[in-house]
DSSP file (Angstrom, degrees, kcal/mol; ACC not computed):
  #  RESIDUE AA STRUCTURE BP1 BP2  ACC     N-H-->O    O-->H-N    N-H-->O    O-->H-N    TCO  KAPPA ALPHA  PHI   PSI    X-CA   Y-CA   Z-CA
    1    1 A M              0   0    0      0, 0.0     2,-0.5     0, 0.0     0, 0.0   0.000 360.0 360.0 360.0 148.7   25.2   38.5  -22.9
    2    2 A L        -     0   0    0      2,-0.1     2,-0.8    75,-0.0    75,-0.0  -0.942 360.0-160.3-114.5 129.2   21.7   38.7  -21.5
    3    3 A N        +     0   0    0     -2,-0.5     2,-0.4     2,-0.0     0, 0.0  -0.840  35.8 140.7-109.8  92.5   20.2   35.7  -19.7
    4    4 A S        +     0   0    0     -2,-0.8     2,-0.4    73,-0.1    73,-0.2  -0.996  20.6 175.5-139.2 130.9   16.4   36.3  -19.8
    5    5 A T  E     -A   76   0A   0     71,-2.8    71,-2.5    -2,-0.4     2,-0.4  -0.993  12.4-166.9-138.5 140.6   13.7   33.6  -20.3
    6    6 A T  E     +A   75   0A   0     -2,-0.4     2,-0.3    69,-0.2    69,-0.2  -0.998  13.8 174.6-126.9 129.9    9.9   33.6  -20.2
    7    7 A I  E     -A   74   0A   0     67,-2.4    67,-2.9    -2,-0.4     2,-0.4  -0.968  15.2-159.7-132.4 152.1    7.9   30.4  -20.1
    8    8 A T  E     +A   73   0A   0     -2,-0.3    27,-0.3    65,-0.2     2,-0.3  -0.998  34.9 119.6-130.7 129.4    4.2   29.7  -19.8
    9    9 A G  E     -A   72   0A   0     63,-2.3    63,-2.9    -2,-0.4     2,-0.4  -0.888  55.7 -78.4-163.9-167.8    2.9   26.3  -18.7
   10   10 A R  E     -AB  71  33A   0     23,-2.0    23,-3.1    -2,-0.3    61,-0.2  -0.911  43.2-108.8-114.9 140.3    0.8   24.4  -16.1
   11   11 A L  E     - B   0  32A   0     59,-1.9    58,-2.8    -2,-0.4    21,-0.2  -0.448  18.4-152.3 -64.6 133.4    2.0   23.4  -12.7
   12   12 A T  S    S-     0   0    0     19,-2.0     2,-0.3    56,-0.2    -1,-0.1   0.674  75.7  -2.8 -83.5 -17.5    2.5   19.7  -12.4
   13   13 A K  S    S-     0   0    0     18,-0.3    18,-0.2    54,-0.1    -1,-0.2  -0.965  95.2 -67.1-160.0 171.7    1.7   19.6   -8.7
   14   14 A L        -     0   0    0     -2,-0.3     2,-0.2    54,-0.1    53,-0.1  -0.496  54.2-123.7 -66.6 124.4    0.9   21.9   -5.8
   15   15 A P        -     0   0    0      0, 0.0     2,-0.5     0, 0.0    15,-0.1  -0.530  24.1-154.9 -73.2 134.4    3.9   24.1   -5.0
   16   16 A E  E     -C   29   0A   0     13,-0.5    13,-0.6    -2,-0.2     2,-0.2  -0.951   8.0-137.7-115.3 124.6    5.1   23.9   -1.4
   17   17 A I  E     -C   28   0A   0     -2,-0.5     2,-0.3    11,-0.2    11,-0.2  -0.541  22.1-173.5 -80.5 142.7    6.9   26.7    0.2
   18   18 A K  E     -C   27   0A   0      9,-2.7     9,-2.4    -2,-0.2     2,-0.5  -0.876  21.0-130.5-129.9 163.4   10.0   25.9    2.4
   19   19 A Q  E     -C   26   0A   0     -2,-0.3     2,-0.3     7,-0.2     6,-0.1  -0.979  31.0-174.7-116.9 127.1   12.2   28.1    4.6
   20   20 A V  E   > +C   25   0A   0      5,-2.3     5,-2.5    -2,-0.5     3,-0.2  -0.883  34.5  10.7-126.8 156.5   15.9   27.7    4.2
   21   21 A G  T > 5S-     0   0    0     -2,-0.3     3,-1.2     3,-0.2    -2,-0.0   0.004  98.3 -56.5  77.2 177.0   19.1   28.9    5.8
   22   22 A E  T 3 5S+     0   0    0      1,-0.3    -1,-0.2     2,-0.1     0, 0.0   0.824 137.6  49.9 -62.6 -33.2   19.7   30.8    9.0
   23   23 A N  T 3 5S-     0   0    0     -3,-0.2    -1,-0.3     2,-0.0    -2,-0.2   0.439 108.2-125.0 -86.9   0.9   17.4   33.6    7.9
   24   24 A Q  T < 5 -     0   0    0     -3,-1.2    -3,-0.2     1,-0.2    -2,-0.1   0.939  35.8-164.9  53.6  51.5   14.6   31.1    7.0
   25   25 A T  E   < -C   20   0A   0     -5,-2.5    -5,-2.3    -6,-0.1    -1,-0.2  -0.506  19.5-117.2 -68.4 128.5   14.3   32.5    3.5
   26   26 A P  E     +C   19   0A   0      0, 0.0    30,-2.2     0, 0.0     2,-0.3  -0.457  41.8 169.4 -69.0 136.9   11.1   31.4    1.7
   27   27 A V  E     -CD  18  55A   0     -9,-2.4    -9,-2.7    28,-0.2     2,-0.4  -0.993  17.2-166.2-147.1 146.0   11.7   29.3   -1.4
   28   28 A V  E     -CD  17  54A   0     26,-2.4    26,-2.4    -2,-0.3     2,-0.4  -0.998   2.8-164.8-134.3 131.8    9.4   27.3   -3.7
   29   29 A N  E     +CD  16  53A   0    -13,-0.6   -13,-0.5    -2,-0.4     2,-0.3  -0.954  23.3 153.3-112.7 134.0   10.5   24.7   -6.3
   30   30 A F  E     - D   0  52A   0     22,-2.5    22,-3.2    -2,-0.4     2,-0.4  -0.952  36.2-121.4-151.4 170.8    8.0   23.6   -8.9
   31   31 A T  E     - D   0  51A   0     -2,-0.3   -19,-2.0    20,-0.2     2,-0.5  -0.969  16.0-153.4-121.9 133.0    7.8   22.2  -12.4
   32   32 A L  E     -BD  11  50A   0     18,-2.5    18,-2.7    -2,-0.4     2,-0.8  -0.901  12.0-141.2-103.0 130.8    5.9   23.8  -15.3
   33   33 A A  E     -BD  10  49A   0    -23,-3.1   -23,-2.0    -2,-0.5     2,-0.6  -0.838  24.3-166.4 -86.9 111.5    4.6   21.6  -18.1
   34   34 A V  E     - D   0  48A   0     14,-3.4    14,-2.8    -2,-0.8     2,-0.2  -0.899  12.8-136.6-108.6 113.3    5.3   23.8  -21.2
   35   35 A E  E     - D   0  47A   0     -2,-0.6    12,-0.3   -27,-0.3   -27,-0.1  -0.445  20.4-119.5 -71.8 137.4    3.6   22.6  -24.4
   36   36 A R  E     -     0   0A   0     10,-2.9    -1,-0.1    -2,-0.2     0, 0.0  -0.404  17.0-125.4 -72.4 153.5    5.6   22.7  -27.5
   37   37 A D  E    S+     0   0A   0     -2,-0.1     2,-0.3     8,-0.1    -1,-0.1   0.196  87.3  57.3 -90.5  18.7    4.3   25.0  -30.3
   38   38 A F  E    S-     0   0A   0      8,-0.2     8,-0.5     6,-0.0     2,-0.2  -0.983  77.4-122.5-143.9 154.7    4.3   22.2  -32.9
   39   39 A A  E     - D   0  45A   0     -2,-0.3     6,-0.2     6,-0.2    -2,-0.0  -0.641  23.6-126.6 -95.0 153.1    2.6   18.8  -33.3
   40   40 A D    >   -     0   0    0      4,-3.0     3,-1.9    -2,-0.2    -1,-0.1  -0.084  47.2 -76.4 -82.0-170.0    4.4   15.5  -33.9
   41   41 A D  T 3  S+     0   0    0      1,-0.3    -1,-0.1     2,-0.1    -2,-0.0   0.751 134.0  54.0 -62.2 -25.8    3.7   13.1  -36.7
   42   42 A N  T 3  S-     0   0    0      2,-0.2    -1,-0.3     0, 0.0     3,-0.1   0.250 119.8-109.8 -91.3  11.6    0.5   11.9  -34.8
   43   43 A N  S <  S+     0   0    0     -3,-1.9     2,-0.4     1,-0.3    -2,-0.1   0.799  77.9 132.0  63.4  30.5   -0.7   15.4  -34.6
   44   44 A E        -     0   0    0     -6,-0.0    -4,-3.0     0, 0.0     2,-0.5  -0.886  54.1-132.6-113.3 145.1   -0.1   15.5  -30.8
   45   45 A R  E     -D   39   0A   0     -2,-0.4     2,-0.2    -6,-0.2    -6,-0.2  -0.846  19.2-152.6 -98.0 129.1    1.7   18.2  -28.9
   46   46 A K  E     -     0   0A   0     -8,-0.5   -10,-2.9    -2,-0.5     2,-0.4  -0.488   9.1-138.1 -91.2 167.1    4.4   17.1  -26.5
   47   47 A A  E     -D   35   0A   0    -12,-0.3     2,-0.4    -2,-0.2   -12,-0.2  -0.944   1.2-140.6-127.0 149.4    5.4   19.1  -23.4
   48   48 A D  E     -D   34   0A   0    -14,-2.8   -14,-3.4    -2,-0.4     2,-0.7  -0.872  17.9-136.6-104.0 144.6    8.7   19.9  -21.8
   49   49 A F  E     -D   33   0A   0     -2,-0.4   -16,-0.2   -16,-0.2   -40,-0.0  -0.887  23.3-167.7-107.6 107.5    8.9   19.8  -18.0
   50   50 A I  E     -D   32   0A   0    -18,-2.7   -18,-2.5    -2,-0.7     2,-0.2  -0.835  14.9-136.6-104.1 119.0   10.9   22.8  -16.8
   51   51 A P  E     -D   31   0A   0      0, 0.0    45,-2.5     0, 0.0     2,-0.3  -0.560  26.1-173.5 -73.8 138.1   12.1   23.1  -13.2
   52   52 A V  E     -De  30  96A   0    -22,-3.2   -22,-2.5    -2,-0.2     2,-0.4  -0.970  11.9-164.3-133.0 144.1   11.6   26.6  -11.6
   53   53 A V  E     -De  29  97A   0     43,-2.5    45,-2.8    -2,-0.3     2,-0.4  -0.995   6.3-174.3-128.8 138.1   12.7   28.1   -8.3
   54   54 A A  E     -D   28   0A   0    -26,-2.4   -26,-2.4    -2,-0.4     2,-0.3  -0.979   8.4-156.3-130.9 145.5   11.3   31.3   -6.7
   55   55 A W  E >>  -D   27   0A   0     43,-0.4     4,-1.1    -2,-0.4     3,-1.0  -0.757  46.4 -14.9-119.1 163.3   12.5   33.1   -3.6
   56   56 A N  H 3> S-     0   0    0    -30,-2.2     4,-1.7    -2,-0.3     3,-0.4  -0.095 125.4  -1.1  53.5-132.0   11.2   35.5   -0.9
   57   57 A G  H 3> S+     0   0    0     59,-0.4     4,-2.4     1,-0.2    -1,-0.3   0.846 133.5  56.1 -62.2 -35.6    8.0   37.3   -1.7
   58   58 A L  H <> S+     0   0    0     -3,-1.0     4,-2.5     1,-0.2    -1,-0.2   0.881 105.5  52.4 -64.3 -36.7    7.6   35.7   -5.1
   59   59 A A  H  X S+     0   0    0     -4,-1.1     4,-2.5    -3,-0.4    -1,-0.2   0.910 110.8  47.5 -63.0 -42.6    7.8   32.3   -3.5
   60   60 A K  H  X S+     0   0    0     -4,-1.7     4,-1.9    61,-0.2    -2,-0.2   0.899 111.6  50.9 -63.6 -42.9    5.0   33.2   -1.1
   61   61 A F  H  X S+     0   0    0     -4,-2.4     4,-1.1     2,-0.2    -2,-0.2   0.935 113.4  43.6 -60.8 -49.2    2.9   34.6   -3.9
   62   62 A I  H >X S+     0   0    0     -4,-2.5     4,-1.8     1,-0.2     3,-0.6   0.927 114.8  48.4 -66.0 -46.2    3.2   31.5   -6.1
   63   63 A A  H 3< S+     0   0    0     -4,-2.5    -1,-0.2     1,-0.2    -2,-0.2   0.839 115.9  45.9 -61.7 -32.5    2.6   29.1   -3.2
   64   64 A G  H 3< S+     0   0    0     -4,-1.9    -1,-0.2    -5,-0.2    -2,-0.2   0.622 122.6  30.6 -86.8 -13.3   -0.4   31.1   -2.1
   65   65 A N  H << S+     0   0    0     -4,-1.1     2,-0.4    -3,-0.6    -2,-0.2   0.515 105.2  67.1-125.4  -7.9   -2.1   31.6   -5.5
   66   66 A F     <  +     0   0    0     -4,-1.8     2,-0.2    -5,-0.2    -1,-0.1  -0.957  50.8 179.6-127.7 137.0   -1.3   28.6   -7.7
   67   67 A G    >   -     0   0    0     -2,-0.4     3,-2.2   -53,-0.1   -56,-0.4  -0.671  47.9 -54.7-120.8 179.1   -2.3   25.0   -7.6
   68   68 A K  T 3  S+     0   0    0      1,-0.3   -56,-0.2    -2,-0.2    -1,-0.1  -0.274 124.8  15.7 -56.1 133.4   -1.8   21.8   -9.6
   69   69 A G  T 3  S+     0   0    0    -58,-2.8    -1,-0.3     1,-0.3     2,-0.2   0.332  90.8 139.3  85.0  -7.3   -2.8   22.4  -13.3
   70   70 A R    <   -     0   0    0     -3,-2.2   -59,-1.9   -60,-0.1    -1,-0.3  -0.502  56.1-119.4 -74.3 135.9   -2.9   26.1  -12.9
   71   71 A A  E     +A   10   0A   0     33,-0.3    33,-1.4    35,-0.2     2,-0.3  -0.575  39.2 174.1 -78.1 136.5   -1.5   28.1  -15.9
   72   72 A L  E     -AF   9 103A   0    -63,-2.9   -63,-2.3    -2,-0.3     2,-0.5  -0.999  23.7-152.7-145.3 136.0    1.4   30.3  -14.9
   73   73 A S  E     -AF   8 102A   0     29,-2.3    29,-2.9    -2,-0.3     2,-0.4  -0.957  20.8-170.0-112.1 132.8    3.8   32.5  -16.9
   74   74 A V  E     -AF   7 101A   0    -67,-2.9   -67,-2.4    -2,-0.5     2,-0.4  -0.968  11.3-164.2-126.8 135.2    7.3   33.0  -15.4
   75   75 A Q  E     +AF   6 100A   0     25,-2.2    24,-3.5    -2,-0.4    25,-2.0  -0.943  38.2 101.0-114.8 142.2   10.1   35.3  -16.3
   76   76 A G  E     -AF   5  98A   0    -71,-2.5   -71,-2.8    -2,-0.4     2,-0.4  -0.918  62.8 -64.2-179.5-154.2   13.6   34.8  -15.0
   77   77 A R  E     - F   0  97A   0     20,-1.9    20,-3.1    -2,-0.3     2,-0.3  -0.956  38.3-117.2-126.3 145.1   17.1   33.6  -15.8
   78   78 A L  E     - F   0  96A   0     -2,-0.4     2,-0.4    18,-0.2    18,-0.2  -0.608  34.6-175.1 -77.0 138.3   18.4   30.1  -16.6
   79   79 A Q  E     - F   0  95A   0     16,-2.6    16,-2.5    -2,-0.3     2,-0.3  -0.999   9.2-158.8-139.0 133.9   20.9   28.8  -14.1
   80   80 A S  E     + F   0  94A   0     -2,-0.4     2,-0.3    14,-0.2    14,-0.2  -0.825  13.9 172.1-110.8 151.8   22.9   25.6  -14.2
   81   81 A R  E     - F   0  93A   0     12,-2.3    12,-2.6    -2,-0.3     2,-0.3  -0.985  12.7-159.6-150.6 157.6   24.5   23.8  -11.3
   82   82 A N  E     + F   0  92A   0     -2,-0.3     2,-0.3    10,-0.2    10,-0.2  -0.971  14.2 166.1-138.2 156.8   26.3   20.6  -10.6
   83   83 A W  E     - F   0  91A   0      8,-1.7     8,-2.7    -2,-0.3     2,-0.4  -0.979  32.7-117.0-161.0 162.1   27.0   18.5   -7.5
   84   84 A D  E     - F   0  90A   0     -2,-0.3     6,-0.2     6,-0.2     5,-0.0  -0.925  31.1-139.0-106.7 133.0   28.1   15.1   -6.3
   85   85 A D    >   -     0   0    0      4,-2.6     3,-2.2    -2,-0.4    -1,-0.0  -0.189  38.6 -84.0 -81.9-177.0   25.7   13.1   -4.2
   86   86 A A  T 3  S+     0   0    0      1,-0.3    -1,-0.1     2,-0.1    -2,-0.0   0.761 131.2  52.7 -60.5 -26.9   26.6   11.0   -1.1
   87   87 A D  T 3  S-     0   0    0      2,-0.1    -1,-0.3     1,-0.0     3,-0.1   0.381 120.3-108.2 -89.9   4.4   27.6    8.1   -3.4
   88   88 A G  S <  S+     0   0    0     -3,-2.2     2,-0.3     1,-0.3    -2,-0.1   0.520  70.2 146.7  82.4   6.3   30.0   10.3   -5.4
   89   89 A K        -     0   0    0      1,-0.1    -4,-2.6    -5,-0.0    -1,-0.3  -0.589  47.4-125.0 -77.4 137.0   27.7   10.3   -8.4
   90   90 A K  E     - F   0  84A   0     -2,-0.3     2,-0.3    -6,-0.2    -6,-0.2  -0.593  27.2-169.6 -84.0 141.7   27.8   13.6  -10.4
   91   91 A H  E     - F   0  83A   0     -8,-2.7    -8,-1.7    -2,-0.3     2,-0.4  -0.946   7.2-165.8-129.9 151.7   24.6   15.4  -11.1
   92   92 A Y  E     + F   0  82A   0     -2,-0.3     2,-0.3   -10,-0.2   -10,-0.2  -0.998  10.4 178.9-138.9 138.4   23.8   18.4  -13.4
   93   93 A S  E     - F   0  81A   0    -12,-2.6   -12,-2.3    -2,-0.4     2,-0.4  -0.996  16.5-162.3-142.5 144.9   20.7   20.5  -13.4
   94   94 A V  E     + F   0  80A   0     -2,-0.3     2,-0.3   -14,-0.2   -14,-0.2  -0.998  23.1 167.0-123.3 132.3   19.3   23.5  -15.3
   95   95 A E  E     - F   0  79A   0    -16,-2.5   -16,-2.6    -2,-0.4     2,-0.6  -0.944  37.7-112.8-139.9 160.8   16.5   25.5  -13.8
   96   96 A L  E     -eF  52  78A   0    -45,-2.5   -43,-2.5    -2,-0.3     2,-0.8  -0.865  23.6-150.7 -94.8 121.7   14.7   28.8  -14.3
   97   97 A V  E     -eF  53  77A   0    -20,-3.1   -20,-1.9    -2,-0.6   -43,-0.2  -0.840  25.7-133.7 -92.9 109.9   15.2   31.2  -11.4
   98   98 A A  E     + F   0  76A   0    -45,-2.8   -43,-0.4    -2,-0.8   -22,-0.3  -0.377  36.8 168.2 -74.4 138.5   12.0   33.3  -11.4
   99   99 A D  E    S+     0   0A   0    -24,-3.5    17,-1.8     1,-0.4     2,-0.3   0.625  74.5  17.3-109.6 -31.8   12.0   37.0  -11.1
  100  100 A K  E     -GF 115  75A   0    -25,-2.0   -25,-2.2    15,-0.2    -1,-0.4  -0.976  61.8-162.3-142.3 151.7    8.4   37.6  -12.0
  101  101 A A  E     -GF 114  74A   0     13,-1.4    13,-1.5    -2,-0.3     2,-0.3  -0.999   6.5-169.8-139.6 141.2    5.2   35.5  -12.2
  102  102 A Y  E     -GF 113  73A   0    -29,-2.9   -29,-2.3    -2,-0.4     2,-0.3  -0.940  29.3-111.8-128.1 145.9    1.9   36.2  -14.0
  103  103 A F  E     - F   0  72A   0      9,-1.3     2,-0.4    -2,-0.3     8,-0.2  -0.618  36.3-166.4 -69.4 138.7   -1.5   34.5  -14.0
  104  104 A A        -     0   0    0    -33,-1.4   -33,-0.3    -2,-0.3     2,-0.2  -0.999  50.6  -2.2-130.5 130.2   -2.0   32.9  -17.4
  105  105 A G  S    S+     0   0    0     -2,-0.4     2,-0.1   -35,-0.1   -35,-0.0  -0.489 116.1   1.0  87.2-163.6   -5.4   31.7  -18.5
  106  106 A E  S    S+     0   0    0     -2,-0.2     2,-0.3     4,-0.1   -35,-0.2  -0.344  75.2 152.7 -64.8 135.8   -8.6   31.8  -16.4
  107  107 A S        -     0   0    0      1,-0.1     3,-0.3    -4,-0.1    -2,-0.1  -0.989  55.2-128.7-159.2 150.4   -8.1   33.4  -13.0
  108  108 A K  S    S+     0   0    0     -2,-0.3     2,-0.6     1,-0.3    -1,-0.1   0.803 113.6  47.4 -66.8 -28.4  -10.1   35.2  -10.3
  109  109 A K  S >  S-     0   0    0     -3,-0.1     3,-0.7     3,-0.0    -1,-0.3  -0.802  85.3-170.5-116.1  85.7   -7.2   37.7  -10.5
  110  110 A T  T 3   +     0   0    0     -2,-0.6     3,-0.1    -3,-0.3    -6,-0.1  -0.448  63.8   9.5 -82.3 151.4   -6.6   38.4  -14.1
  111  111 A D  T 3  S+     0   0    0     -8,-0.2     2,-0.3     1,-0.2    -1,-0.2   0.769  88.2 147.3  55.5  31.5   -3.5   40.4  -15.4
  112  112 A E    <   -     0   0    0     -3,-0.7    -9,-1.3     2,-0.0     2,-0.3  -0.716  22.0-180.0 -96.4 149.8   -1.8   40.4  -12.0
  113  113 A M  E     -G  102   0A   0     -2,-0.3     2,-0.4   -11,-0.2   -11,-0.2  -0.990  11.7-162.7-144.3 149.3    1.9   40.3  -11.6
  114  114 A V  E     -G  101   0A   0    -13,-1.5   -13,-1.4    -2,-0.3     2,-0.4  -0.997   6.8-155.1-133.0 142.2    4.3   40.3   -8.8
  115  115 A S  E >   -G  100   0A   0     -2,-0.4     3,-2.1   -15,-0.2   -15,-0.2  -0.863  29.6-117.9-112.4 149.5    7.9   41.1   -8.8
  116  116 A E  T 3  S+     0   0    0    -17,-1.8   -59,-0.4    -2,-0.4   -58,-0.1   0.755 114.9  56.3 -54.9 -24.7   10.5   39.8   -6.3
  117  117 A N  T 3  S+     0   0    0    -18,-0.2    -1,-0.3   -60,-0.1     2,-0.3   0.526  76.6 114.2 -90.1  -4.6   11.1   43.4   -5.3
  118  118 A Q    X   -     0   0    0     -3,-2.1     3,-1.1     1,-0.1     4,-0.1  -0.502  59.9-146.2 -72.4 131.1    7.5   44.3   -4.4
  119  119 A Q  G >  S+     0   0    0     -2,-0.3     3,-1.5     1,-0.2    -1,-0.1   0.755  88.5  74.8 -67.7 -27.0    7.1   45.1   -0.8
  120  120 A D  G 3  S+     0   0    0      1,-0.3    -1,-0.2     2,-0.1    -2,-0.0   0.772 104.7  37.1 -58.8 -25.9    3.6   43.7   -0.5
  121  121 A Y  G <         0   0    0     -3,-1.1    -1,-0.3    -6,-0.2   -61,-0.2   0.239 360.0 360.0-114.2  12.1    4.9   40.2   -0.6
  122  122 A E    <         0   0    0     -3,-1.5    -1,-0.2    -4,-0.1    -2,-0.1   0.450 360.0 360.0 -88.0 360.0    8.2   40.5    1.4
């Protein structure tokens, strides 16, 4: 089976980069508002809010080039995880782990792409 997903949407807020672990690995978590491709009975389009995580150079690229409301296309894999919080309550989450990110829509830097493997952003 192949786990590959591409979504295009707008950032719901400014992505903030963090450093995690002993190696201080850069990571950014953000949410994309992805408009559905059909209208409801009131002729309005709803959006789904998809959590995304990016690591290393890709995290730096996204945090440095995208702001709230900016259109972004992301490729990656869906990943699920579950955990128990401090009160013992179970939680379940699905997120897109980004491998690539593209500018979508108007941009000073059109048709640019960065891959997690590119040395320029490591």
